[in-house]
Backbone bond lengths (Angstrom), bond angles and torsions (degrees), N, CA, C in turn:
res aa  C-N    CA-C-N  psi(-1)  N-CA   C-N-CA  omega(-1)  CA-C   N-CA-C  phi
1 M - - - 1.437 - - 1.528 111.24 -
2 Q 1.305 116.38 -19.88 1.460 121.01 179.97 1.526 111.48 -63.22
3 T 1.327 118.81 -39.04 1.461 120.66 -178.80 1.522 111.51 -67.95
4 T 1.338 118.05 -36.17 1.454 121.03 179.02 1.527 110.06 -63.11
5 S 1.320 116.23 -44.39 1.459 121.17 179.23 1.526 110.22 -63.45
6 S 1.325 115.96 -40.07 1.455 120.33 179.44 1.528 110.80 -65.10
7 V 1.319 117.37 -39.24 1.467 121.27 178.67 1.524 109.81 -64.28
8 F 1.337 115.97 -44.01 1.460 119.48 178.66 1.528 111.65 -64.98
9 D 1.337 116.74 -39.05 1.469 120.28 177.00 1.518 110.52 -62.95
10 D 1.336 116.42 -44.21 1.464 120.11 178.61 1.532 110.83 -63.49
11 L 1.319 116.35 -41.60 1.455 121.22 178.80 1.530 110.72 -64.63
12 A 1.310 116.47 -41.36 1.464 120.32 178.47 1.523 110.40 -64.05
13 R 1.336 117.71 -42.89 1.463 121.02 177.81 1.526 110.70 -63.72
14 L 1.317 117.08 -40.49 1.459 121.71 178.39 1.522 111.13 -62.73
15 M 1.321 116.61 -44.56 1.464 120.94 179.65 1.530 110.90 -66.85
16 T 1.325 116.89 -39.02 1.465 120.47 178.10 1.522 110.08 -63.31
17 G 1.319 116.44 -43.35 1.460 120.55 177.47 1.509 111.95 -64.12
18 A 1.322 116.65 -40.00 1.465 120.72 179.22 1.528 110.79 -65.64
19 M 1.310 117.26 -39.06 1.462 120.91 178.28 1.529 110.41 -65.54
20 G 1.335 115.83 -41.30 1.459 119.67 177.38 1.517 111.38 -61.71
21 M 1.321 116.33 -42.79 1.466 120.19 178.52 1.523 110.83 -65.25
22 A 1.331 117.00 -40.12 1.459 120.96 -179.89 1.531 110.44 -64.70
23 Q 1.335 116.57 -41.58 1.462 119.65 178.59 1.528 110.60 -65.97
24 G 1.314 116.42 -40.19 1.460 120.25 177.39 1.519 111.34 -63.08
25 A 1.318 116.45 -41.77 1.464 120.59 178.32 1.527 110.55 -65.96
26 Q 1.313 116.38 -37.86 1.463 120.21 178.32 1.528 110.32 -63.79
27 L 1.315 117.27 -45.83 1.469 120.43 178.75 1.526 111.42 -62.95
28 E 1.312 116.17 -40.45 1.464 120.09 178.83 1.532 110.84 -65.48
29 A 1.326 116.75 -41.08 1.466 120.66 178.55 1.526 110.69 -65.03
30 K 1.325 117.50 -42.47 1.463 120.92 177.88 1.519 110.36 -61.91
31 S 1.313 116.66 -44.30 1.458 121.19 179.98 1.524 110.53 -62.00
32 F 1.318 116.49 -44.07 1.463 121.25 178.72 1.524 111.23 -61.87
33 M 1.339 116.52 -46.67 1.457 120.57 -178.57 1.529 111.23 -65.17
34 R 1.329 117.56 -39.73 1.459 120.83 179.05 1.527 110.33 -64.49
35 A 1.323 116.98 -43.93 1.461 120.53 178.92 1.526 110.52 -63.63
36 H 1.319 116.11 -41.27 1.464 120.40 178.84 1.534 110.38 -64.56
37 A 1.324 117.50 -43.67 1.463 121.44 179.49 1.529 110.48 -65.52
38 D 1.327 118.01 -41.77 1.467 121.24 178.25 1.528 110.65 -61.83
39 R 1.316 116.64 -42.64 1.463 120.14 178.81 1.533 110.62 -65.13
40 F 1.326 117.06 -40.63 1.457 121.86 178.59 1.528 110.72 -61.16
41 V 1.328 116.62 -45.72 1.462 120.84 179.82 1.526 109.95 -64.82
42 A 1.323 117.64 -40.27 1.466 120.90 179.07 1.523 110.54 -64.31
43 E 1.308 117.23 -39.16 1.462 120.76 179.28 1.528 111.84 -70.53
44 M 1.313 117.12 -27.68 1.461 120.69 179.70 1.523 110.80 -75.11
45 D 1.307 118.19 -12.96 1.462 123.44 178.68 1.525 110.83 58.96
46 L 1.329 116.37 44.49 1.460 121.82 179.54 1.523 110.05 -80.30
47 V 1.323 116.34 155.94 1.459 120.26 178.17 1.526 109.43 -91.38
48 S 1.325 113.95 154.61 1.464 118.16 178.08 1.527 109.17 -80.03
49 R 1.288 116.17 166.30 1.464 121.81 179.46 1.527 110.22 -61.70
50 D 1.339 116.58 -40.96 1.467 120.56 179.80 1.524 111.30 -62.54
51 E 1.330 116.54 -43.53 1.462 120.08 178.65 1.529 110.66 -63.24
52 F 1.322 116.16 -42.29 1.460 120.77 179.15 1.522 111.00 -60.79
53 E 1.328 116.81 -46.43 1.459 120.96 -179.20 1.529 110.91 -64.32
54 A 1.341 117.78 -37.45 1.464 121.12 179.36 1.525 110.53 -64.82
55 V 1.330 117.33 -44.84 1.466 120.79 179.40 1.526 110.46 -67.79
56 K 1.317 116.79 -36.93 1.464 120.81 177.66 1.533 110.31 -61.59
57 Q 1.332 116.68 -41.50 1.463 120.99 178.36 1.531 110.77 -65.89
58 L 1.338 116.37 -42.30 1.463 120.17 177.66 1.530 111.09 -60.37
59 A 1.315 116.97 -43.03 1.468 120.89 179.45 1.522 110.55 -64.31
60 S 1.314 116.88 -40.86 1.462 120.80 179.09 1.528 110.67 -63.76
61 D 1.331 116.81 -43.38 1.470 121.17 177.86 1.524 110.94 -63.30
62 A 1.329 117.15 -42.19 1.461 121.06 179.79 1.522 111.13 -64.05
63 R 1.329 116.36 -40.38 1.469 119.96 178.65 1.524 110.57 -64.27
64 A 1.321 117.20 -42.57 1.465 120.62 178.91 1.527 110.54 -63.08
65 E 1.323 116.73 -42.06 1.462 120.21 178.50 1.534 111.10 -65.22
66 A 1.313 117.59 -40.79 1.459 121.31 178.08 1.523 110.77 -63.19
67 D 1.327 117.05 -41.76 1.464 120.20 177.99 1.530 110.81 -62.78
68 A 1.323 116.49 -41.50 1.468 120.21 178.85 1.530 110.34 -64.50
69 L 1.309 116.86 -40.58 1.463 120.28 178.63 1.524 111.49 -66.48
70 K 1.334 117.42 -37.42 1.471 120.47 176.63 1.530 110.27 -60.37
71 E 1.327 116.05 -44.12 1.460 120.25 179.37 1.527 110.14 -63.49
72 R 1.308 116.49 -41.26 1.460 120.79 -179.27 1.536 110.78 -65.23
73 V 1.329 117.12 -43.58 1.465 121.06 178.32 1.528 109.76 -63.52
74 A 1.320 117.17 -42.18 1.466 120.63 179.36 1.527 110.24 -61.76
75 A 1.325 117.05 -41.23 1.466 120.71 179.13 1.523 110.57 -65.73
76 L 1.316 117.07 -41.59 1.465 120.77 178.88 1.532 110.99 -65.96
77 E 1.327 116.81 -40.21 1.463 119.85 177.95 1.529 110.69 -64.21
78 A 1.322 116.19 -40.43 1.478 119.98 177.99 1.517 110.15 -63.96
79 L 1.321 117.50 -39.35 1.466 121.72 178.01 1.530 110.61 -63.71
80 L 1.319 116.78 -41.14 1.470 120.61 178.65 1.519 111.29 -65.70
81 K 1.328 117.41 -38.14 1.466 120.99 178.79 1.524 110.20 -64.85
82 D 1.318 115.77 -39.35 1.465 119.71 -179.89 1.518 111.24 -65.76
83 R 1.314 118.03 -34.89 1.463 122.31 -179.37 1.537 112.15 -77.39
84 A 1.309 115.64 -23.70 1.471 118.15 -176.57 1.478 113.95 -82.04
């Protein structure tokens, strides 16, 4: 019965080692893919979410200011028509 136990112990050690290697390979693959994806995004020259939101806010403010100026010009034009 000693040899059977030894075979199972060897098999268990082999499986444990294989699992460790598989986990190591998985971590290495994830690291490689993340680095590759980061490099791809950097090469694409994409903007960050924060930059996008800042420009979006600037555009919204500019549109509001333009609308206010349109109303002001319209009021001034109406005033000029009344005086003429």
